[in-house]
C-alpha distance (Angstrom), angle and dihedral (degrees) to the residues before:
residue distance angle dihedral
X1 . . .
X2 3.82 . .
X3 3.82 88.0 .
X4 3.83 93.3 58.7
X5 3.84 98.2 79.4
X6 3.80 90.8 52.7
X7 3.80 90.3 50.8
X8 3.82 91.7 50.4
X9 3.83 91.6 46.7
X10 3.79 88.2 57.5
X11 3.80 88.7 59.3
X12 3.79 95.9 -116.8
X13 3.78 119.8 164.8
X14 3.81 119.2 -105.7
X15 3.82 91.2 -107.3
X16 3.80 91.8 51.8
X17 3.82 91.4 47.3
X18 3.81 91.4 51.4
X19 3.82 91.3 49.4
X20 3.81 90.4 46.3
X21 3.81 91.7 50.8
X22 3.81 90.2 48.7
X23 3.80 89.0 52.9
X24 3.82 91.5 47.9
X25 3.82 89.7 49.0
X26 3.81 92.2 53.6
X27 3.80 91.5 47.7
X28 3.82 88.2 48.5
X29 3.80 89.0 54.2
X30 3.79 88.1 51.3
X31 3.81 91.1 53.5
X32 3.80 90.0 46.7
X33 3.80 88.3 53.3
X34 3.81 89.6 50.8
X35 3.80 89.4 52.9
X36 3.81 93.4 47.2
X37 3.81 92.1 45.8
X38 3.82 96.5 46.0
X39 3.79 100.6 30.1
X40 3.79 85.9 -141.1
X41 3.78 120.9 110.8
X42 3.81 91.6 -166.6
X43 3.81 90.9 65.4
X44 3.82 92.0 54.6
X45 3.81 93.2 42.9
X46 3.81 91.0 46.4
X47 3.79 92.8 52.1
X48 3.82 90.4 47.0
X49 3.79 89.4 50.7
X50 3.79 92.0 50.7
X51 3.80 90.0 53.0
X52 3.81 89.1 53.0
X53 3.83 95.9 50.1
X54 3.80 106.0 127.3
X55 3.77 110.6 -119.1
X56 3.76 92.8 8.8
X57 3.76 130.3 -104.1
X58 3.77 95.4 -81.8
X59 3.77 142.0 16.3
X60 3.76 113.0 -106.2
X61 3.76 142.3 130.1
X62 3.81 87.6 -109.2
X63 3.80 119.2 83.6
X64 3.81 107.2 -105.6
X65 3.82 91.1 -142.8
X66 3.79 88.8 60.6
X67 3.80 90.4 49.8
X68 3.81 90.2 51.6
X69 3.81 90.8 49.7
X70 3.79 89.1 53.0
X71 3.82 88.4 48.5
X72 3.81 89.1 50.9
X73 3.81 90.2 53.8
X74 3.78 88.2 48.1
X75 3.79 90.6 54.2
X76 3.79 88.9 53.4
X77 3.78 91.5 52.5
X78 3.81 100.0 43.8
X79 3.80 99.7 34.9
X80 3.84 95.7 101.1
X81 3.82 89.7 55.1
X82 3.82 92.4 45.0
X83 3.80 91.4 47.8
X84 3.81 91.2 53.5
X85 3.81 91.8 44.9
X86 3.80 93.4 48.6
X87 3.79 91.0 45.0
X88 3.78 89.5 57.0
X89 3.81 92.7 47.2
X90 3.81 97.9 42.1
X91 3.76 100.7 33.6
X92 3.76 134.6 141.2
X93 3.78 93.0 -158.1
X94 3.82 109.2 135.5
X95 3.80 95.2 -133.2
X96 3.81 91.5 60.9
X97 3.80 98.8 38.7
X98 3.80 120.5 104.9
X99 3.79 95.0 -161.2
X100 3.83 119.6 97.6
X101 3.81 87.1 -128.4
X102 3.79 91.1 60.8
X103 3.80 92.2 49.1
X104 3.78 93.1 56.5
X105 3.82 97.6 -107.4
X106 3.78 91.5 126.1
X107 3.76 117.1 54.3
X108 3.76 126.5 -162.8
X109 3.81 120.5 -147.2
């Protein structure tokens, strides 16, 4: 709904505004799915921010917003793999830790 005033300020017809708001709603559902899938609000906000970058991230004949939407769908699909990969890289599991604390050499009462 916050996008509606901007659409009206641009002088769009009522039909165009309704279609635009439907599109924004679907993209909002996509970002909500990213949040639910990743459990990380920064991922959803970051992808939204990249879609809003003025001029896009690159020069191409393809709309950069469309590319970012495809990337967002890709994040949804590969997130379980990325989560496992990142868990193995940034883990606190004792068997992978190099610190003596992680290997059980220091005990806490």
